[in-house]
N, C-alpha and C positions, 0 to 999 in steps of 0.2 A: 504493500500500500504506500509505503514511503517513497519507493521508486516511482510508482504511478503518479503520486502527487508531485514529484520532482519533474516528471515529463510535462504535466499540465502547467507547471510554473515556468519552465524554460521554453515550452512551445505553447504559447497562450492561445493559439488557434485550434488546439486539440478539442476543446469543448464544442466549438461550432462544427468541427469535422465529424465528431461522433454523433451529434444531434442531427446534422444534415443527412448522414448515412441512414440513421434510424427513420427519419422522415421520408427519405427516398424509398426505402423498403416498404414503409407503410403506404405511401402513395401507389406503388406498383401493386401491392396486395389488394388495396381497396378499389383502385381504379386501374384495371388491367391495361386499358388503352393508353395510360400514361407512359408505360414502358415500351409501347410499340414504336419501333424505329421510324415509322411513317409520320409520327407526331413529334419527333425530336426538333424539327425546324420550328414548329409552332411553340413548343415549350421554351426553346432558346430565345425566340422573339419576345416572349413574355418576361423571361428571366434577365435578359441583357440590361434593361433600364435599372433593375434592382441592383445588379452587380456594379454598374458603372457609376451610379450616384454614390454607392458605398465607397468605391475606389476614389471618387472625387473628394470625399470628405476626409480621407485618411491622412494626406500629407499635413494639412493644417492642424489636425489633432495631435499628430506625432510631434509637431513643432513646439507644443507646449503653450504655456501662457493662457490656458483655457480656450484654445483655438478651435472652437466649434464653428463650422461654416454653415450658417443657415440659408445661404443664398444659392446653394447648388441646385435645389429643386426649381426655383423660379428661373435660374440661368438656363437649365435644361429646357424649360418652357420657352424661353426667349429664342434659343437656338432652333427649336422646333417651329415656331411661328415665322421666324426670319427665313428659314429654309423653305417652308411651304408657301408663304405669302409673297416674299420678296425675291427669292432666288430661283426656285423651280420654274416659275412662268417666264423667266428671262434667259438670256444666253449664259448668265452667271450660274444657272442651275446645273451646268455641267459639273460632274463630281471633281474634276481636276481643278476647277475654280472654286466651287462651293465649299468643299471640305477645308481648304486652307483659310478661306474667309471666315468660316464658322469657328475654326480653332483659334484664329487671331482674335475674334470677338470674345471667345471664352477667356483667352489669356488676358485681354484688356480688362475685363470685369474683375478677374482675379488680381490683376495688378492694382486696380483701384482699392480693392479690399486690403491687399497687402500694405499699401501705402498708408491707408487709414489706420491700420493696426500697428505696423512696424515703425512708421515715421511719426504719425500724429499721436500714437500711443492710446488709441481708443480701445476699449474692451472688445475682443473679437465678437462676442455675442451681440453687443450693441451695434457694432459696425456692420456686421453681416445681416442683422435684422433690418437695419435701415436699407441696405442693398436689396433685401428681400422685398420690401415694399416698393422701392424704386423700380426694380425689374418687373414686379407684378403690374405696376401702372403702365410701363412701356409695352408689355405684352398685350394688355387690354387695348392700348391705343393701336397697335399694329393689327390685332385680330380680335375685334370686339365680339365676334361670334365664330363658331367652328367653321373652318374652311377645308375643303377636300381637294387635294391636287389631282391632276390627271395622271396618266401613266408616267412613271419616272423611275430613276435608278434606285431609289430607296426601296421600292417594292421588290426589285431584283435582289437587293442586299439582304432581304429577309429569307432568301432561299440559299441553295448551295452555290458557292463560288468555287468551281472545281471540286476538290475533295473536302473543302472546309465550309461549314455553314457560315453564312454572312454574319449573323448575330455573334457567333463565337469569335469571328475575326475582330469584331468591335471590342470584345473583351480582351483579346490577346494583345492588341496594340498598346494599351496603357500598361499592361503587365510587362511587355517587352521593354517599353520605355523606362519603367521603374527598375527593371533588371540592369539596363544599360547605365542607369545613373549610379549603380554600384561602382562603376569604373571611374567615377569622378569623386572629388572631395565633398560634393554636395550632400550625399546621403549620410556620410559619417558626421558631417557638420549638423545636419538636420536632427539626428538622434541626440547628438551632444547638446544642442540648444534645447531640445525638448526635455532632456533629463535635468539639466541645470544650466540655465542661460548665463548666470553670473560666472560660473566656472568656465563655460565655453568662451565667453568674452575675455576672461583673463588669459585663456590659452591662445588668443589671437583670432578667434572666429568672429566674422562680421554677423552678429546676431540679427540685425535688422535686415540685411540682404537675404539671409537664409529664410527668414519668416516671410518676406515678400515673395520670394521664389516659390515657397510652399503654397501660397495662395494662387500664384500664377498657375502652378501645376493643378491645383484644384479646378481652376477655370477651364483648363484644356480638357481635363477628364470629364467635366460637366458638359462641355460641348459635345463630346462623344456620346454622352448620355442623351443629349437632345436629339442627336441623329438616330439613336436607338429608339427613342420615343416615336419618331417619324416612321421608322421602319415598321414598328409594330402597329401603331394606330392608323397610319396613313391619313392623318388629318392634322390641322392646326387647331389645337384646343387651348384656350387661355389658361385654364387651371390644370392642365395635364401634368405638369411636373411638380406642382406645389405639394401634392400628396406624398411625394417621394422624400420630402425633407426629413420627416420623422423616421421613415424607413432607413435613410442613409445613416443617421446617427445610431439607431438601434443596431443596424448591421455591423457598423464599425466596432461598437462596444461588445457585441456578441462575439465578434471575431478576435477578441483579446487585446484590442488596442485601448489602453487606459486613457480616460479623459485628461489626466494630468500630463500626458505626452511622454516622449523619450523612448517609447517602445511601440511595437506593433508591426504588422505586415499587411501588404495588399492582399495576400492570399487569405488571411484571416477575415478581411472585410468581404471578400467574395464568398467565403464560406458562411459568414453571417447573413449575407444577402440570400444565399441558397436556403438557409433555415427559414427565413421569412417568406420567401417565394413558395417553398414546399408546404409550409404550414398554411399559408393563404389558399393555395390550390386545394389542399385537403379539406379545409373548412368550407370553401365555396362549393366543392363537389358534394359534401354531405349536407348542404343547404343551411349552413349557419348564417344568420343575418349579417350583412356586410357591416352594420354598425358595430358589431363585436370585434371586427378586425382592428379597429383603433385601440380597443381594450387589450387585445393580444399584443399589438406593437408596444404599448406602454408596459405591459407585463414583461415582455422579453427585454425591454430596455432596463427595467429595474433588476431583472435577473442577471443581466450582463454586468451592470454596475456593481451589484453585490459580489458576484464572482470575481470581477476584476479587483475590487477592494480587498477581498480575501487573499487573492494571489499576490498582490503587491505587498500586503501586510506581511505575509509569510516570507516573501522574498527579502523584504527589508530586514526581517528578524534574522534570516539566515546570514545575510551580509554583515550584520552588526553584532550578532550574538545576543540580541535582546528579544525576549519573548513578547509577542504582541497578540 
């Protein structure tokens, strides 16, 4: 048991991994069609926005300082409506032009968040909550009512692209980018700043730049989440991404990334998103009222926070020799 406990402390994503495997088995047993390979494309189209908003929230939380980014959901909505309303009907709707434009837009919003927090020293929750409302207003201005595009490349992206499902490719891109960042000093600096920004500053790390870049990364990943929303829903819906804000935070916490920062992995966030997706799918198929889903999200968030607090407390005790 002590060895098992040590595994959960050192690999904080294990709780989400075990829970997601159990829920996957339950879904297949209760809903045999869920495991049918013919339905994998559809399942991935639904899952991709969950995974991507969770990934988008992770760098800011790892950076510490209470870095919860509440704007990832509305930013995904903004990307969705800009793509459907402004880009797809024009020559800029070509993926070679549209995708870089959307990624730059996401990075720009992330940069503003990062400057508000890193330079102006606003609390992350307050700064990103303000951005939440700003983006919500811009989205309503661009698309006051749902808009459906004609035939476009996002519909094709929801199916197989060669041997790889398109939605899975959207998830792989940020995961690959995160892995490549391991080759740079940024990731080491990010964890150092999240663990102890004063010590990191004393060691010569530019704390402000690291936190600003963390929010820029949030914005880029949220832009991919907005594309995933378009792939799945094939419509511009003003409130489409807002509902994913709570999902993102709950998934990150379930995946073993503590709110205090300094630890965590993108893999854990994806597994946390898988838990929420699988649980929602199961509850929906057994006809549980949708209003209870918010209760479930809140309960999962509390469970993740409690588990994270216990793991961090025991880890601190092991490092210092103090029983807590």
